[in-house]
N, C-alpha and C positions, 0 to 999 in steps of 0.2 A: 383742456376743457374740463371743468369740474362737473362730475356726474352726480346728478341729484337723485334722491330716493323719494318714492311716493309715500309720504308719511300718513299714518292713520289720523283721521281728523273727526272732530265733532263740532257741528254748527248749530247754534240755537239763537233765537231772538230776532230783533228787527232794528233797523237803523244803521248808522255808520259801522263799518267793520272794526272789530277790536280783536286783535290776535294775541293770544296768551302763550308764552313760551316757558316751559318748566325747566328745572335744573337737573343736576347730576343724579342719575338713577331714580328720577321721579316719573310722574305720569301726567297726562292731560287732566286726569281726575283731580289733581291737586287744585285745580281752578274751579271745581264744581260750585263751591259756595259763592265765589266771586261772580260766576256766571249767573247763578240764581238771582243775585242782587242787581245785575246790570242788563239782563237780556230784554227787559222791557224797553230799553233805550238804545241798545247796541246789538249788532249781530256778533255774538261771541263765538270766536273760533279758537278751539283748543286742539292741539295736536301733540302726538308722541314724537319725540326726537328719534332719529334713526337708531335702530337697535334697542329702543325702549318700548315697553308696552306692546301695542298691536302693530307697530311699524316694523318693516323688514330689517333684517340684519344687514349691515354693510359688508362689502366683499373684503375689505381690508382696513388699515388705519385711515383716519380722516382728521381734518383740522377744522378751524373756525370757518374757513372759506366754504367747506362742504356743507356745514350747518346753515350758512347763509343761503347757499344755492338751494337747499331743501325748502327753505322758507319762500324763496322766490318761485320755485316750482309749485308750491302749494297755492300761492297767491294767483298764479296764472291758471291753475286748475279750477279754482273757485270763481274766477272771473272778477276778482276784486280790483278796483282801480286804485283806491287809496285806503290806508288803514292806520288806526292807532295800534301801536305795538307795545306790549308790556311783557317784561321778562323777569324771572326770579333767578338769582344766583348766576349760573352759567347762561341762563336765558337773558339775564341782564347785560350780558356781553354780546349775545347773538343779535339782540334788538338794535343796539347802537351801530354794530358792524353792518347790519342790513341797511339801516338808515343812511349810513355813510356811502354805501355802494349804490343804493337806489333811493336817493333823497326825494324824488318826485312821487314815490309810491307811499310815502309816510306822512301822517298828520301830526303824530306826537309819539314820544317814547317814554316808557316807564322803566326805570332802572331800580329794581327791588332787590335788596340784600345782595349787592354785587360789589366788586372790588376793582380799584385801579390805584395807581400811585403807590403800589406796594414796594417796600424796601427790599433789598436783596435778602435780608433775614426773613421777611414776611413770605417771600416766594419760596425760600428754602424750607420754611416750616410746612408749607402746603405740599411741597414735593416729598418731604419726609413721610407724610401720611400716605402718599402714593407708594413710596418704597416699602413702607410697613405692610401695606396690602399685598404688594408683589411677593414679599417674603413670607408673611404669615397667613395670607389668604384674606379675602374681603370680609367674611363673616366675623373673623377674629378682631377686626378693627372697628366693627360697627358700633360697639359700645362707646368708644371714644367719639365717633361721629355724632351719635344721637345726643351725647352730652353737650356737644357744640351747637346742635341744631335746636334743641328744646330746653326750656327752663326746667329747673328741678321740680318745681311745684306742678307743672303740667305733666311731667313724667310720672309723678306720684298719683295724680288724679286720673290719668288716661293711659294706663299701660297698654291697652288694646290698640290705641292709635300709634304708639311707639312701635309695637310689634308689626302693625300694618305697614308702617313706613320702612322698617327694616326688611320686611319681606319683599317690598318693591325692589330694594337694592339687590337682595339675594336672587330674585327672579330675573335681574338684568344680566345679560351675558357678561362674564368677567372681563373679557378683553374690551368690550364696549365701555364698561364702567370705568376701567382704568384709562381708556382713551379719552373719555370726556373729562375725567378728573385732571389728566395732564393738560388738556386744553384750558381748563379753568385755572390751573396753576401757572401756566406759561403765557396766557394772554395778558398783555399790558396795553390798556386803552389810552393811557395818558398822552402818548404822542399825537393822537388824532381826535380826541374828544372835542377840541375847539372847532372842529369842522362840522359838528352836528348842530345845525341851526334851528332844528325843530323845538317846540316847547317840550321840556323834559321834566319828569317828576323823579327825584332821587329820594329813595325811602329805605331806611334800614332800622334794625333793632339796636337799642341802646347797648346791649351786651353781646352783640354779634362779634365774636372774636376775629374772624377772618375778614369780615366786611364791616369794619367798625365805623363809628361816626366820624372819626378823624379823616379816614380815607374818603368817606362819602362827602364830607365838606369840600375836600379837594376836587372830587368829581363834579360837584355842583358849581364850584368856582370856575372850573375849566369849561363848562358848557355855557354857551352864550345866552341861552334862555332857559333857566331852570329854577325849580324850587326844591328845597330840601326839607324832608320830614324825618325826624328821629323818633322812633316809637319807644316810649319808656318801658323798661322792664322786660323787653323781648330779646331773644337770641336770633337764630338764623331762619327757623321754619315758620315765618310769620303767616304764610298762607294757610297752614294747617292749624297752628296754635291760636291765631287771632285774626282770621279772615274778616270777622265782624268789625274789627278795628281798622283793618286795612281798607275795606270797601269805601267808607266815607271819604277818605283821602283820594282814592281813585275817582270817585264820582265827582268831587269838587274840581279836581284837575281836568277831567275830561269835559266837564261842562264849560270850564273856562276856555279850553282850547277850541271848543266847537268842532264843527265837521267841515 
């Protein structure tokens, strides 16, 4: 039996439930601007993944199944019957995995800046980052990560935001951070994406190296009911760098899927 953790949660707004799942070493606060834009129509539910932010540390290693169990425990605790689920990066893997296991609980799925159909080389490249962090330490590899996450111009204009995001990673327990990075590196959704029959929004940045448009086209093609949005000029950290550009796509998609 997969043991769930009671994750820290913030609930705002009114209307159908909209659960937002952050990525590796991030926080529920990454969804603040999206929440501000959507809470007039949706009950926006943001939570910290296990071992992140205000959520308790897990007792040991965990996998995607445990992260799905945490989400189900959260749904039960909040008394939500059905929900829209949107996830970024690793969150974009947790959402579909949850929808696959609990299809009756889900209204729609948003897969933001996530990956599937990775080649052996793609997967190896992600694991190399994990190995580099294991050997050199997480802070030493952060510069490489932030260059992958944010565009150069954004880094120049908003150094304080880059530092804030780096600090989130540094404040995340090292073992937890490496654990979630391994899940992200080793999860391959391609064998089962065709089982997700909910309306899906697949959205990524044009220059997102690890979650690139080519992979996202394959994700969208594999899903029976999906639409694909490629956001020009952006890399991975679309929620932080361009939430104002992401929000209209989410609004349109959620309005179309209804409640």
